[in-house]
C-alpha positions in Angstrom: 72.0 -107.2 -114.9 70.3 -109.8 -117.0 69.3 -109.3 -120.6 65.6 -109.3 -119.7 66.1 -106.5 -117.1 68.2 -104.5 -119.6 65.4 -104.9 -122.2 62.8 -103.6 -119.7 64.9 -100.6 -118.8 65.6 -99.8 -122.5 61.9 -100.2 -123.4 60.8 -97.7 -120.6 63.4 -95.2 -121.7 62.5 -95.3 -125.4 61.7 -91.8 -126.6 59.6 -90.8 -129.6 60.9 -88.3 -132.2 59.5 -85.4 -130.1 61.4 -86.6 -127.1 58.5 -87.9 -125.0 58.3 -91.5 -123.8 55.1 -93.5 -123.5 54.7 -93.0 -119.7 55.1 -89.2 -120.1 52.7 -89.1 -123.0 50.0 -91.0 -121.0 50.5 -88.8 -117.9 50.3 -85.7 -120.0 47.1 -86.9 -121.8 45.5 -87.7 -118.4 46.4 -84.3 -117.0 45.0 -82.6 -120.1 41.8 -84.6 -119.8 41.5 -83.6 -116.1 42.0 -79.9 -117.0 39.4 -80.0 -119.7 36.8 -81.8 -117.4 37.5 -79.4 -114.5 37.3 -76.4 -116.8 34.0 -77.5 -118.4 32.5 -78.2 -115.0 33.6 -74.7 -113.8 32.2 -73.0 -116.9 28.9 -74.9 -116.5 28.6 -73.9 -112.9 29.5 -70.3 -113.7 27.0 -70.2 -116.5 24.2 -71.5 -114.2 25.1 -68.8 -111.7 25.2 -66.0 -114.1 22.2 -67.1 -116.1 20.0 -69.1 -113.8 17.4 -71.5 -115.3 14.0 -69.9 -115.8 11.6 -70.8 -112.9 8.1 -71.8 -113.8 5.6 -69.0 -113.1 3.7 -69.6 -109.9 0.1 -68.7 -109.9 -2.9 -69.0 -107.5 -6.6 -69.1 -108.4 -9.0 -67.4 -106.0 -12.8 -67.6 -106.0 -13.9 -64.0 -106.2 -17.7 -64.2 -106.6 -20.5 -65.8 -108.6 -21.9 -64.7 -112.0 -25.2 -63.6 -110.6 -23.5 -61.0 -108.3 -22.1 -59.0 -111.3 -24.8 -57.7 -113.7 -23.8 -57.1 -117.4 -22.0 -53.7 -117.7 -21.3 -53.6 -114.0 -18.2 -54.2 -111.9 -17.4 -56.1 -108.7 -14.7 -54.8 -106.5 -12.3 -57.1 -104.6 -8.7 -57.2 -103.4 -5.8 -59.1 -105.0 -3.4 -61.3 -103.1 -1.3 -58.2 -102.2 -4.3 -56.5 -100.7 -4.6 -54.0 -103.7 -7.9 -52.9 -105.1 -9.1 -54.8 -108.2 -12.2 -55.0 -110.3 -14.1 -57.7 -112.1 -16.1 -56.4 -115.1 -19.0 -58.2 -116.7 -18.8 -57.4 -120.5 -22.0 -59.3 -121.3 -22.4 -62.7 -122.9 -20.6 -64.4 -120.0 -17.4 -62.4 -120.8 -15.6 -61.3 -117.6 -12.3 -59.4 -117.2 -10.4 -58.6 -114.0 -8.1 -55.7 -113.6 -6.1 -54.0 -111.0 -8.0 -50.8 -110.0 -4.7 -49.0 -109.5 -4.0 -46.4 -112.3 -0.6 -46.9 -113.9 0.1 -43.2 -113.8 0.3 -42.2 -110.1 -1.6 -45.0 -108.4 -5.0 -43.5 -107.9 -8.0 -45.9 -108.0 -9.8 -46.0 -111.3 -13.6 -46.2 -111.5 -15.8 -48.0 -114.0 -18.2 -45.8 -116.1 -21.0 -48.1 -117.1 -22.5 -45.6 -119.5 -19.3 -45.3 -121.5 -18.0 -48.8 -120.8 -14.6 -47.6 -119.8 -12.4 -47.0 -116.7 -11.6 -43.4 -115.7 -8.9 -42.2 -113.3 -10.3 -39.2 -111.3 -6.9 -37.8 -110.5 -5.7 -36.8 -114.0 -8.5 -38.0 -116.2 -6.8 -41.0 -117.6 -9.1 -43.3 -119.6 -8.8 -47.0 -120.1 -11.1 -49.1 -122.4 -12.9 -52.2 -121.3 -9.8 -54.3 -122.1 -7.7 -52.1 -119.8 -5.8 -50.3 -122.6 -5.0 -46.6 -122.3 -7.3 -44.5 -124.5 -6.5 -41.0 -123.2 -4.6 -39.1 -120.6 -1.2 -39.6 -118.9 -1.2 -43.3 -117.9 2.0 -44.8 -119.4 0.7 -48.4 -119.7 -2.5 -50.5 -119.5 -4.1 -51.7 -116.3 -2.7 -54.9 -115.0 -5.1 -57.7 -116.1 -5.8 -61.0 -114.3 -7.1 -64.1 -116.1 -10.7 -65.0 -115.2 -12.2 -68.5 -115.3 -15.8 -69.5 -115.0 -16.3 -72.9 -113.2 -19.5 -74.9 -113.0 -21.3 -72.1 -115.0 -21.5 -70.1 -111.8 -18.2 -69.4 -110.0 -15.7 -66.7 -111.1 -12.1 -67.5 -110.3 -9.3 -65.0 -110.9 -5.7 -66.1 -111.3 -2.9 -64.1 -109.7 0.9 -64.4 -109.9 2.4 -65.5 -106.6 
């Protein structure tokens, strides 16, 4: 064996104080890097599965009627996208609100009392104010409200979650 070959063999076999040669150290470092990257990818994927990203809320606007069809203090009945009863209320001064007409207590249909400017549930006498909030009776929560938009000073659009 020549001196050059002997030098190569000795160089490859040189151990550090801890007993690891350069080749073993690099192989171990690459393996550790691979484990860290694979683990991070796995944790990221698991996190996305367990806590999915928030989806943007999908909505749909529907033309319900025109302003002239709903006199101040009166209501206009219509159905939401799920074929449930709903009401559009003209509060005066071009202020309109839309609500589900289904009582949050037992699902009866509420009626608008124009004299008292509130909704009343005929089943158990639940009362909701003009903003849909519970005023009296057993309903556990307010009426579901739908945003209303006036377009071209005439058309009343209601926005529903899809």
